[in-house]
C-alpha positions in Angstrom: 0.0 0.0 0.0 2.6 2.5 -1.1 1.3 6.1 -0.7 -2.0 4.8 0.6 -4.4 6.4 3.1 -4.5 3.0 4.8 -0.7 2.9 5.5 0.1 2.6 9.2 -3.5 1.8 10.1 -5.0 -1.4 11.4 -7.6 -3.3 9.5 -10.1 -2.3 12.2 -9.1 1.3 11.9 -9.6 1.2 8.1 -13.2 0.2 8.8 -13.4 -1.5 5.4 -16.2 -3.9 6.0 -18.7 -1.3 7.4 -17.8 1.4 4.9 -17.3 -0.6 1.7 -18.7 -4.1 2.3 -15.4 -5.8 1.6 -13.5 -8.4 3.5 -9.7 -8.6 3.7 -8.8 -12.3 3.5 -5.1 -11.9 3.3 -2.1 -9.5 3.4 0.9 -10.1 1.1 3.7 -8.7 3.2 6.7 -6.9 1.7 8.8 -10.0 2.0 6.2 -11.9 -0.1 4.8 -13.9 2.8 1.0 -14.2 2.7 -0.8 -13.8 6.0 -4.3 -15.4 5.6 -7.3 -14.4 7.7 -5.5 -11.4 9.3 -6.7 -10.2 12.7 -8.5 -6.8 12.9 -5.4 -5.4 14.7 -3.1 -6.3 11.8 -1.4 -3.1 10.6 -1.0 -2.2 7.0 2.5 -1.3 6.1 4.2 0.3 3.0 4.8 -2.2 0.2 2.1 -4.6 1.3 -0.9 -5.8 -0.8 -4.3 -6.6 0.5 -6.3 -9.6 -0.8 -9.9 -8.4 -0.7 -13.3 -10.0 -1.4 -16.4 -8.0 -2.3 -18.8 -6.9 -5.0 -17.3 -5.1 -8.0 -18.7 -1.7 -7.0 -17.5 -2.1 -3.4 -14.0 -3.1 -4.5 -13.8 -0.1 -6.8 -14.8 2.2 -3.9 -12.3 0.6 -1.6 -9.6 0.9 -4.2 -10.2 4.6 -4.7 -10.1 5.2 -0.9 -7.0 3.0 -0.4 -5.1 4.8 -3.2 -6.0 8.3 -1.9 -3.4 10.1 0.2 
């Protein structure tokens, strides 16, 4: 999440399920490890990618928010 508004926040702080109706099912860490079913207190760090499930419109809304700085 380079340059993301989510950088440094936890999944719970990001409020992605309530705001966007999406579920984060994994986080690809900067060392390429994949953390499945991350806990709500998992932090999002620079260089990581989120694996997210949701409807197309919800995913697009989440992507716009995540890429905003």
